[in-house]
N, C-alpha and C positions, 0 to 999 in steps of 0.2 A: 147769168147762169150758163147760157149756152157757150160763152167764151171759156168758163171754168171747165165745163165738160169737155170741150174741145182740147184744152190743155191736158186733162187727165187721159183722154184717149190717145193723144199723140205720145204722151209719156209712156203708156202701156205699149204702144206699138214699137216705140224706140227700144224699150227694155226687152221686148220679145225678139227683136232683131238682134240685139246685142247678145242674148243667150244663144240664139241659133248660130250666129257668126262665130261665137267662141267654139262651138262644136265642130263647125266646118273647118275653121283654122287649125284646130288641134289635129284634125285628120290630114290636112295638107302639110303640116310641119313634118310628117314622117317621110315625105318625099320632097326633096329640095326643088326639083323642077316644078312640081305642082305648087309648092309654096311661092315660087317665083311668079306665078300667075297673078297673085295679088298685087304685084308691083308693076304691071303693065300700065303704060301711059293712060289708058282709058279710065283707070281707076284712081287717078291722081287726086281729083277733088273728093272722091269717096274716102280717102285716107283721113283727111282732116275731120270730116263729118263723123266717121266711125270712131275716131279717137275721142272726139268730144262726147259722143253718145256713151262710150265706155267709161269715160271719166264721170259722167253723170250717174251712171249705174253704180260705179264704185263709191261715189259720194253717198248715194241712197243706201247701199249696203252698210257702209261705215256708220251712217247716222242711225241706222236701226240695230245694228248688232255689236258695235264697238263702245264699251262703257266710257273709255277715255274720251272718245270723240263726241259722245253725247254730252258729257259734262263740259267739254271745250265749246261746243256750239251753244250751250245754255246762256253764255254771255253774249251771243250774237242772235237775238230773236228774229232778225231780218234775213238770216242766212238761208237762202234758198236759190235754187237753179231757175232761171227764167227762160221762157220762150216768148220773144216779142212778136206781136202781131200773129201772123201765120207762118212765121219762120220755123224751120226744123233745126236750126243751129242753136244749141244751148248757150246761155250767158251766165258765166260764173263769177261775175263782178261782185256779187253780194256774199260770196263764200269767203271766209276769212283765211288768211294764210297761216300755216303752222310752221314752227321751227323748234330748235332745241329748247330755247328759253321758255316759250309759252306753251309747249306741249310735251316734249320728250322728258324734260326734267321735272315736270309737274305731276306726271302720272306713272304708275308703276308699269313695268314691262308687260305684266299679265293684263292689266286694264287696257293697254294699247292693242291687245290682240282681239280678234273676233270672238265673241262669246265671253270675253273677260277672263280667259284662262289660257295657260300655255298648252300648245298641242304636245302631248307626251309621246307621240310616235311620228317618226318620218320627218321631224323638223330638225333644223340645225341652228345653233346659237353661234354667232361669231362676234368679234369685238372690233371696234374702231381704234385707230392709233392714238387718239387723244391729242391730236396736233393743236387743238384749240382749247384744251382743258382735260377733264377727266374722261377716260374712255367709256364708251357706252356699249351696251349689248344689243344685238339685233337678232330677231327670230325670223327664220325663213322656212316655209313649209315646202313639201315635196313638189307641188304643182308649179309654184313660182320658180323653184330651183331648175326644174326641167325646162320650163319655158326660156329662162335666161340662158341656160346651157345650150339649148337647141339653136337659139338665135345666134349665139356666139360661134357655134360650130359652122352654121351656114355662112356667116360673115367671114370666117377664116377661109372657107373654101372659095368664096367670091373673090377674095383678095389674093390668095396664094395658090389657088388651084387644088386639084385633088391628088397631087403627087404626095407620097407619105412624108410625114413630118416627125422629126425628133424634137420634142418640146421640153425645154429646160425652164422650169418655173422658178425664178429667182426672187419672187415676192416673199415677204416674210411669212413663214409658216406658223403653225401653232394656232392660237385663237383668232388671229387677225383676218379680217374680212377678205381682203383681196387675194391673199395667198390661198385660202381655203376655196373660195368661189372659182378661181381660175383653174385650179387642179380638177375640181369636180366638174367643171364645164367642158373641158377639152379632152379628158381621158379617153372618151369613146371614139375619138377620131385620130388620135395621135399616139405615138410612143412617148410616154410622159416620164420624166424624172423631176421630182420636186426637190430642188437642192437648197432653196432659200438664198439669201443674199450672201453667198460665199464664193468669192472669186476662185479660190483653190479648187472647190468642188467642181466648178465649171471647167477649169483648166484640165483637171484630171479626167473628167468625163469626156471631153473632146479628144484627149489622148487615148483613152481606153477604147472608144468606139470609132475613132478615125473620121476622115473627111468624106466617106462614101455616102453619108446621110445628109439631108437637108434639115438644117437646125433652125429652130426659133427660140430665142431667149427673151423672156419677159421679165421686167423688173422696174423699179423706180428709176427715173433718169440719172440721179447722181451715181447709183450703182452701175448702170450701164456705161457711164462715162469712165468710172474706175476700171471697168473691165477692158474698155478700149485702150486705156492707158497702160495695161498690162503688156509686158514685152515677152511673155511666156507662150503666147499663142501665135502660130504661124497663120495669120488670117487669110493669106493668099490660097491656102490649101482647102479652106472651108467655104461653103455657102451658108451664111448665117444672116437671118433677119432678126430685127428687134421690135418687140412691142413694149411700149412703156405705158404706165398708168400712174394714178396717185397725184400727179401734178403735170402741168404743161411744160413744154420746152420752147426755146426760141429757135429760129432758123439757123443761127450760128451754131447752136448746140446740135441740131440735126445734121448740119454739114460736118461737124466734128465726128459724130457717131458714123456717118456714112463713109468715113475714111476706112472703116473696117467692116461695117454691116452692109449687106446688099440693099436692104430696105429698112426704113424706120417709120413705124406707125404708132399712133397713140389712140387711146380711147377715153371717154369721159364717163365717170361713174362716182359713186360715193358709198361709203359704208351705210350712211343713213337711208340710202335709196337702193340702188342696184349697180352692179358692174355693167359696163357696155351699154350705157344709155345712148351714147353717140360715139361715132368713130371717124377717124381721119381716113383719107384715101389719097391716091395720087392727084385726084381731081381737086380736093379741098387744099392740099398742099400747094398745088399750082396757083390757086386763087390767093392763098396767103402770101406767096412770094410776090405775086403781082401787086398786092397791097403794099408790101415793103418798098416796092419801086415807085409807086404812084401816090402822092399826097391826095390828089383829087379822088382817086379810087377809095382810099382809106376814109376820107371824109364821108363819102356817100355810103359806103358799107357800114361804117361805124355808127351811123345814125345819132350823131351828137355826143358820142362817147370819147371825144378827143382825138388825138393823133396816134393812138396805140395801134399795134398790130395784134389782133386777137388770135387765139387758137380757133380754127374752123373745122367743124365736124358735121356730119349728117346724122339724122335720127329718124326713127319710124314713129310718125304721129299717131299711128294706131295703137301704140304701146305707152307713149308718154305724151301727155298734154303739157306743153311748156309755154308759160306765159311770162310776162314781165311786169314788175310792180313799178311804183312811181320813183323808186330809187335806183332803177335800172338793174335790179336783181331778178334772176330767173326763178320762177315757181314751177315745181315739177309735180304732176299728179301721175302716180303709177296706175295705169289703166287695166289692172288685173283684179277682178273681184275675188280671186282665189288667194290673194296675198294674205298671209296670216295677220300682219300689222299694217293696216291701210295707211297710205301717205296721200293726203289731199292737199294740193297747192303747198307743197313743202318747200320752204325757203332755206337753202343751205348757205345762203349769202355769197353766191357767186354772181359777179357782174356779167350780164350778157343779154343777148336778144336773138330772135329767130327771124329768118327771112325765107320766103318760098323760093324754090329753085328757079322758077321762071323770072321772078323779080331780080334775083342776082344775075341771071344771064342777060337780062335786058340792060342792067346797069353796066355790065362788062362791055356789051356791044356799043352802048352809048359813050363809053370812055375810049372807043377806038380799038378795043382788043378783039383780035381774031379768035373767036371761041373754038373754032375748029381745031386750033392748035393745042387746046387744053387736053389733058388726059381725060378720057371719057368717064363720066360718073358710073359707078356700079349700079345705082338706082337713082332716079330723079326725085329725090326726097328733100324736105326742107333743110336749110343750113342753120346751125347753131354757132353763134359767134360768142366766145367766152374770153373774158379779160382778167380772170383771176378772182380770188376771194376779196370781197369788199371789206372785210375785217382783218385782212393780212397784208398790210402795207405799213411802211415806215413814215410817220408824220414828221415833217422837217420844215419849220417856218412857213407853214401854210400849204406846203405841197405834199403829194403823196408819192413815195418812191416804191415801185413794185419790185419784188424779187425777180420777176422775169426780165425787167430792164437791166438789173445787175448781172444776171446770168449771161444775157446777150453781150454785155460789155466785156465780162471776163473771158467769155469764149472767143471774142474777136481780138483779144490782146495776146499775141503770140508768147510774150515773156511769162504769161500766167497760165493760159489755157491747159497745157500739158501737165502742169504741176499741182493744180489745186484739186482738193477732194470735195470741199463744201464751202459755204459761206453763210454769214448771218449779218443782219442789219441790227445794230444795238442803239437804241435811243436812250439818252440820259441828259441830266442837267449839271452844268458846272457849278462852282462855288458862287457864281454871280447869278445863278438861276437861268443862264442862257441855255437854249435847247442845243444839244449836241448830237451828232450821229457818227457812229463808228462802223465802217465796213470791215468786218473781221473775216479773213480768208484762211481756211484750213488747208494745208499742203498735204500731199501724199506722204506715206511712210518713206522716210529717208531723203526726202527732198530738202535742199538747202534753203534757209530762209534768205530772201533777197537782202542784199546790203544797201542798195540804193532804192529806198521806198519812195522818197519824194518825187522823182521823175515818174514813177508808175502811178502815183496818186494824181499827179497832174494829168496824165493821159486818161485815167478813169473819170475824173471830174469833167474833162473836156467832152468825153463821149456821153456822160450823163446829161450835160447841157444840150447835146445834139438830139437826144431822144426824148427828153422830158422838158417841155416848154415851161411847165410850172416851176421847175427847179431853177430855170434861168432867172426867174423873178425872185424866188426865195434866196437865191445866191447873194443878191445885192444886200439883203438885210443881214444874212449870216456873216458876210464880210465885214460889216460894220461892227459886229460883235466878236470878230476874229474867231468864228465858229464854223468854218467850212468843214465838211466831213473829213474824218480821220480814216487812213488806211493802215490796217495792222495784219501781220501774218503770223500764223501759229503752226507749230508741228502738229502732226496727226494726233487727235485725242487730247490736246492740251488747251489751256485757256477756256474760253466759252464752249469749246467742243468736248470738254472732259467727260461729260456724262452722255454724249451722243450715243444713240442705239441704232446700229445699221439696219435693224429689222423694221424701224419706223421711219416715217417721213421726216425730212430734215426740218428744223426750226429756223425759218429764214428771217423772222422778225422777233426781236427780244427787247426787253427794257432793262435798265440797270438802276 
C-alpha cells in the first residue's frame, strides 16, 4: 500500500512540475537570451528527465481525453508508465508504439483529436505527400504551431545570426505540410517569399531584388540540385544558404550544393509529427565527415547498424522523447500536452538511434580525434543518427540498396552528376522469375542521353560494391542468373518519371 501511495505522490509531484515548467518556458521563449538559460551545461541531465516527465504527462492526457487513443490502449491492458523502486525516471517499455497502420488508418481524424472533435478555430489542417501511399490529413492547433515556429526561429538565429534574411520557401505550397509550416514559422523573423518549387521564380526573384540581401532558399534536395545546375544565376554575386528537408542527403550531394551555396543545412521532421524535430549544424556535419573517413568510428557510432554513414542531427529532449525499438526504428513522442492530436511512441519507420553528447565526444577522443578542431556545437544536446526509412529500400537477392547510397554514387560520378534530375530503383522479375533491378536516371531538360551506357553501368556497380557489403555477396548469386542491375537513362518527364510531381517528394523505390 505504501509503495502505491508513494508512486501516486511522485506522479502528482511530477505532473505539477511539468505544468509549472510549461508556463515558465512559455515566458522564456519570448526572449531568446532568457530561453538559452535552459540549455546551460548545469541543466544537461535535467533535459532528459524533464522530457520523460512531459512524455508521461502527454500519455496521461491522451489516455484520458483522446477517444482513439483510449480504444487503441484497450488492446494493451498492461500499458502503463512505471517508476522502478524509488527512481524518478519513468519507464515507457510497456506503452505500445503507434504508426499509420495500427493507429492513423484505423481511427477518424476527429477521434484522434483531444475531446474527439476537430477544433473549429485557430487550427490548421495540412496534408502529407503520400510518398508511401494515400496522403493523410494532420490537424495542428495554435499553441503547437506557435511553439514549433518559435523554436525554428531561435534555431535559425543561432545558426545564421541576426543579420536580416530574405527567405525563399521552395517547398511545395498549397495543402502540403512542409511548405505551409515553414512559411508560417519564419515569417515573423524574415522577409519571406513563398515561391514553391519553381526555378524560374527564384531566378526572377534574385534578379529583381539583387545581391544586396542575404538569402536562404529552402526546399527538397532534388530541387536544390536542379537550382544549382541552372546556368542563369550568377552565384558569385549572391550570398545564399540552403536549408533542405523531406529527405536526407549524402556528403557528395552536400559538396555539390556547396559549389554555389555558402552553407547547406538540413533538418528532420515529418508530416505525421512536426517539422524541425532535429537539425544539422557544422558540428554534426564535421562528425559525419569523420565517420566517412574512419571505418572504426563508423562501427562504434553506428551501434551495430552496419557500415553506413547516417545523417547526424541534434534534438531537444525536452520536446521529443526519442526511443528505439527492437527493429532499430526510432519512436517519437511529442512532449506537448497542448497538441491537438497526441503522438505517443509514434513509429514513422525511420531507422536510427540516439546517443548522448558526452558519449559521442568520448568515442571521438578514444578514436584519436582532436575534438577541439571540430566546429563548436550550438548546444550540447543529444545526437540523433538516422539511416533512412526502413520500408524504403530496394530488395535485391537478399540485400537492401538504399536510395542514399545511389545518390552518393551518382553525385560522385562526374559524367552523370551535373546532368541528372532524379532517379528511381525499380524491382521486377524476368520471364524466369529471377529478381531484377533497374536504376533509372532522369536527366535534366535538354540533356543528351549517354551513348555509352555500359561503361557507366560498370562504374556505378563498382561503387555500389564499395559502399554496400551486402551487395557484394548478393552480386555472386545475381551473376549466376545473369541478373546484375540494369542502368537506364530517360529524358525529363519520360518513362517511369512521366507522372512525377515536382511539388512532392521523389519516389526512389518502385516495383514493376
